[in-house]
Wavefront OBJ file of the C-alpha trace (Angstrom):
o trace
v -70.057 -51.865 -13.093
v -70.254 -49.688 -16.190
v -67.280 -48.067 -17.886
v -66.832 -44.343 -17.403
v -67.789 -42.252 -20.429
v -64.769 -40.811 -22.231
v -64.275 -37.490 -23.988
v -61.322 -36.132 -25.965
v -60.829 -32.451 -26.812
v -57.900 -30.147 -27.620
v -56.739 -26.547 -27.858
v -55.375 -25.277 -31.176
v -53.174 -22.186 -31.073
v -49.657 -20.768 -30.870
v -47.457 -20.676 -27.756
v -50.065 -22.380 -25.547
v -47.896 -24.701 -23.436
v -48.682 -22.777 -20.234
v -52.452 -22.889 -20.786
v -54.500 -23.749 -17.705
v -57.514 -24.730 -19.808
v -56.628 -28.464 -20.092
v -56.396 -29.132 -16.331
v -59.548 -27.084 -15.690
v -61.518 -29.171 -18.186
v -60.068 -32.496 -17.038
v -60.675 -31.818 -13.323
v -64.279 -30.789 -14.033
v -64.718 -33.828 -16.262
v -63.520 -36.100 -13.464
v -66.067 -34.513 -11.114
v -68.746 -35.604 -13.593
v -67.382 -39.136 -13.839
v -65.946 -38.598 -17.318
v -62.578 -39.907 -18.517
v -61.747 -36.485 -19.979
v -58.636 -36.005 -22.145
v -57.502 -32.525 -23.218
v -54.491 -32.096 -25.536
v -52.528 -29.090 -26.796
v -52.108 -28.768 -30.569
v -49.503 -25.983 -30.506
v -48.153 -24.850 -33.867
v -45.028 -23.403 -32.202
v -44.274 -26.606 -30.284
v -44.782 -28.624 -33.468
v -42.845 -26.078 -35.556
v -45.780 -25.663 -37.922
v -46.905 -22.596 -39.907
v -50.336 -21.012 -39.466
v -51.347 -22.717 -42.697
v -51.387 -26.023 -40.763
v -54.757 -25.147 -39.199
v -56.888 -27.267 -41.608
v -54.650 -30.295 -41.004
v -54.915 -29.866 -37.223
v -58.711 -29.729 -37.445
v -58.697 -32.855 -39.602
v -56.390 -34.614 -37.131
v -58.641 -33.828 -34.170
v -61.760 -34.930 -36.011
v -60.220 -38.175 -37.291
v -59.011 -39.023 -33.778
v -62.574 -38.879 -32.489
v -62.368 -35.653 -30.524
v -65.636 -34.101 -29.331
v -64.262 -30.735 -30.402
v -61.486 -28.204 -30.007
v -60.948 -24.848 -28.422
v -59.407 -22.215 -30.685
v -57.080 -19.428 -29.593
v -54.651 -16.897 -31.097
v -54.073 -16.589 -34.027
v -56.963 -18.698 -35.354
v -60.231 -17.316 -33.922
v -61.187 -15.727 -37.244
v -59.057 -17.861 -39.565
v -60.902 -21.019 -38.486
v -64.305 -19.892 -39.781
v -63.871 -20.939 -43.455
v -63.114 -24.480 -42.254
v -66.410 -24.922 -40.400
v -69.842 -26.068 -41.606
v -71.957 -23.776 -39.461
v -71.769 -21.141 -36.721
v -73.798 -20.544 -33.583
v -75.660 -17.245 -33.397
v -72.969 -15.752 -31.136
v -70.099 -16.858 -33.368
v -71.891 -15.626 -36.496
v -72.678 -12.292 -34.871
v -69.114 -11.803 -33.620
v -67.241 -13.245 -36.573
v -64.911 -15.121 -34.229
v -64.799 -18.670 -32.864
v -63.116 -20.063 -29.753
v -64.919 -23.430 -29.550
v -65.596 -25.952 -32.316
v -67.880 -28.934 -31.705
v -67.607 -32.024 -33.923
v -70.942 -33.802 -34.161
v -72.642 -35.922 -36.836
v -69.909 -35.173 -39.357
v -70.285 -31.407 -38.967
v -68.094 -28.740 -37.416
v -69.992 -26.032 -35.550
v -68.207 -22.902 -34.336
v -69.210 -21.216 -31.077
v -67.982 -18.203 -29.116
v -67.828 -18.379 -25.316
v -65.241 -15.586 -25.006
v -67.755 -12.752 -24.766
v -69.620 -14.546 -21.960
v -66.300 -15.186 -20.219
v -65.361 -11.516 -20.154
v -68.897 -10.416 -19.289
v -69.127 -12.667 -16.237
v -65.598 -11.862 -15.108
v -66.158 -8.095 -15.300
v -69.499 -8.262 -13.492
v -67.908 -10.166 -10.615
v -64.491 -8.484 -10.555
v -65.338 -4.825 -11.238
v -69.006 -4.606 -10.252
v -68.980 -0.899 -9.359
v -66.669 0.334 -12.105
v -67.644 3.588 -13.792
v -68.737 2.802 -17.347
v -69.238 6.129 -19.089
v -66.269 5.632 -21.415
v -63.613 2.963 -21.965
v -60.783 2.204 -24.377
v -60.425 -1.260 -25.934
v -57.002 -2.237 -27.273
v -57.326 -4.898 -29.965
v -59.971 -5.573 -32.618
v -58.955 -9.138 -33.486
v -60.649 -12.416 -32.604
v -60.645 -11.803 -28.854
v -61.297 -8.089 -29.260
v -64.572 -8.562 -31.129
v -65.924 -10.753 -28.322
v -64.728 -8.410 -25.574
v -66.191 -5.399 -27.397
v -69.575 -7.131 -27.568
v -69.362 -7.884 -23.847
v -68.358 -4.278 -23.108
v -71.514 -2.908 -24.706
v -73.587 -5.612 -22.988
v -72.041 -4.294 -19.748
v -73.550 -0.881 -20.574
v -70.310 0.939 -21.331
v -71.793 4.057 -22.892
v -68.859 5.041 -25.128
v -66.287 2.490 -26.340
v -63.158 3.686 -28.132
v -61.324 0.984 -30.097
v -57.638 1.051 -30.977
v -55.928 -1.511 -33.192
v -52.639 -1.455 -35.112
v -54.886 -1.927 -38.156
v -57.116 1.165 -38.070
v -59.469 -0.264 -40.685
v -60.085 -3.297 -38.486
v -60.968 -1.002 -35.575
v -63.319 1.004 -37.810
v -65.029 -2.141 -39.096
v -65.550 -3.441 -35.550
v -67.016 -0.108 -34.431
v -69.412 -0.083 -37.383
v -70.567 -3.644 -36.707
v -71.123 -2.915 -33.017
v -73.142 0.209 -33.732
v -75.274 -1.655 -36.247
v -75.776 -4.616 -33.886
v -76.710 -2.543 -30.837
v -78.736 0.030 -32.738
v -76.986 3.169 -31.499
v -73.644 4.954 -31.896
v -71.532 3.857 -28.940
v -68.349 2.483 -30.547
v -65.626 4.617 -32.148
v -62.245 3.841 -33.735
v -59.302 5.925 -32.543
v -55.856 6.445 -34.097
v -53.961 6.342 -30.816
v -54.650 5.419 -27.163
v -53.715 8.971 -26.179
v -56.895 10.184 -27.901
v -59.018 8.197 -25.473
v -57.411 7.356 -22.126
v -57.244 10.932 -20.781
v -61.068 10.985 -21.103
v -61.843 7.323 -20.316
v -62.830 5.596 -17.089
v -61.072 2.373 -17.955
v -58.933 0.303 -20.299
v -59.617 -3.170 -21.705
v -56.681 -4.993 -23.274
v -57.460 -7.761 -25.799
v -54.240 -8.572 -27.689
v -51.500 -11.168 -27.000
v -49.093 -8.463 -25.709
v -47.915 -9.507 -22.276
v -47.788 -13.236 -23.019
v -44.342 -14.934 -22.915
v -44.068 -14.898 -26.713
v -45.243 -11.264 -26.905
v -43.604 -9.416 -23.982
v -44.322 -5.761 -23.350
v -47.102 -3.359 -22.453
v -49.793 -2.245 -24.929
v -49.986 1.441 -23.894
v -47.461 3.924 -22.483
v -47.511 3.798 -18.685
v -47.725 7.583 -18.622
v -51.314 7.351 -19.918
v -52.481 5.378 -16.878
v -54.030 7.295 -13.987
v -55.169 6.123 -10.557
v -58.811 6.804 -11.475
v -58.672 4.207 -14.281
v -59.761 0.608 -13.984
v -57.723 -1.788 -16.163
v -58.923 -5.176 -17.440
v -56.551 -7.582 -19.208
v -57.629 -10.754 -21.021
v -54.098 -12.233 -20.949
v -53.759 -14.772 -18.131
v -50.358 -16.253 -18.916
v -48.886 -14.716 -16.775
v -51.767 -13.712 -14.509
v -49.963 -10.508 -13.500
v -49.028 -8.950 -16.827
v -46.730 -5.965 -17.249
v -49.840 -3.876 -17.937
v -51.580 -4.910 -14.716
v -48.384 -4.460 -12.695
v -47.960 -0.923 -14.060
v -51.633 -0.153 -13.432
v -51.445 -1.435 -9.848
v -48.435 0.798 -9.175
v -50.519 3.751 -10.357
v -53.285 2.778 -7.919
v -55.728 1.516 -10.552
v -58.325 -1.141 -9.886
v -57.371 -4.157 -12.008
v -59.064 -7.231 -13.467
v -56.738 -10.120 -14.445
v -57.541 -12.373 -17.380
v -58.130 -15.421 -15.212
v -61.838 -14.763 -14.774
v -62.428 -14.653 -18.514
v -60.366 -17.846 -18.886
v -62.532 -19.626 -16.315
v -65.910 -18.551 -17.657
v -65.093 -19.186 -21.316
v -64.013 -22.664 -20.168
v -67.327 -23.075 -18.347
v -69.147 -22.387 -21.612
v -66.874 -24.640 -23.669
v -67.152 -27.542 -21.189
v -70.935 -27.337 -21.436
v -70.760 -27.512 -25.247
v -68.274 -30.410 -25.364
v -69.818 -32.595 -22.666
v -73.500 -31.704 -22.563
v -73.082 -31.489 -18.774
v -73.635 -28.437 -16.575
v -70.266 -27.393 -15.079
v -69.762 -25.885 -11.624
v -68.266 -22.368 -12.095
v -67.272 -22.052 -8.426
v -65.420 -25.365 -8.547
v -63.641 -24.417 -11.784
v -62.709 -20.984 -10.389
v -61.258 -22.585 -7.258
v -59.227 -25.000 -9.381
v -57.937 -22.132 -11.522
v -56.751 -20.292 -8.391
v -55.073 -23.496 -7.210
v -53.240 -23.808 -10.539
v -52.062 -20.201 -10.303
v -50.771 -20.773 -6.764
v -48.842 -23.851 -7.874
v -47.339 -21.890 -10.757
v -46.363 -19.004 -8.489
v -44.680 -21.367 -6.025
v -42.690 -23.165 -8.721
l 1 2 3 4 5 6 7 8 9 10 11 12 13 14 15 16 17 18 19 20 21 22 23 24 25 26 27 28 29 30 31 32 33 34 35 36 37 38 39 40 41 42 43 44 45 46 47 48 49 50 51 52 53 54 55 56 57 58 59 60 61 62 63 64 65 66 67 68 69 70 71 72 73 74 75 76 77 78 79 80 81 82 83 84 85 86 87 88 89 90 91 92 93 94 95 96 97 98 99 100 101 102 103 104 105 106 107 108 109 110 111 112 113 114 115 116 117 118 119 120 121 122 123 124 125 126 127 128 129 130 131 132 133 134 135 136 137 138 139 140 141 142 143 144 145 146 147 148 149 150 151 152 153 154 155 156 157 158 159 160 161 162 163 164 165 166 167 168 169 170 171 172 173 174 175 176 177 178 179 180 181 182 183 184 185 186 187 188 189 190 191 192 193 194 195 196 197 198 199 200 201 202 203 204 205 206 207 208 209 210 211 212 213 214 215 216 217 218 219 220 221 222 223 224 225 226 227 228 229 230 231 232 233 234 235 236 237 238 239 240 241 242 243 244 245 246 247 248 249 250 251 252 253 254 255 256 257 258 259 260 261 262 263 264 265 266 267 268 269 270 271 272 273 274 275 276 277 278 279 280 281 282 283 284 285 286 287 288 289
């Protein structure tokens, strides 16, 4: 009888204690016969500053981890601490998965694929003439890429940092070869003319309560997609549902980015249906608690 292969990975971020990513990875690992360990390296739980990122990467590498997932606020900050980037990560300028192999750290981005797959399955018939994206940070750049891959013809981008929104729009237009992305000063410039809203900031998470746009801007004709999945029903999605909007929770993106990350860490082909079912099970347990 041979020993089961073992694999250790972690998630580095802030306020991540409610993350469903560790159980998703470990359950899928078990299905592949892997002794799969997934830890949380949470700077808030450890009372560490953001400047602790290099030390956390060193810790994970020295402990023999296969890699780490990266979440807010480190998806862009992690890049200077890596040796190389995958094509997707280089193109997007954001990393959510780091693989440690042969003494090198390689950054990948599975976020854009996660949102792309989730949208295709959850809002397959959504009108895509024009949409507003809130957030041009690490998650926003991946979601924006996915939005244009989904054939959204006109993408407005709003960020508290207008220059960051402008830079993202310029990069998207250069990458896709036509003028489809535009920075806006305020959501009110876009939503009255848009078919839908994509939210890609931490607003709505326990540590960042609130709603990213005034509820008065939401109309029943809008579809609303949120990437936050802790909680699954954010204040934004609850407000949108009350207005009669079609909504897309962040759970689908969470599942499909995990599918991509599991593949990178383990070299095995995960089962998306099995991981989606487990995610729903986790949400039901949380709701019943």
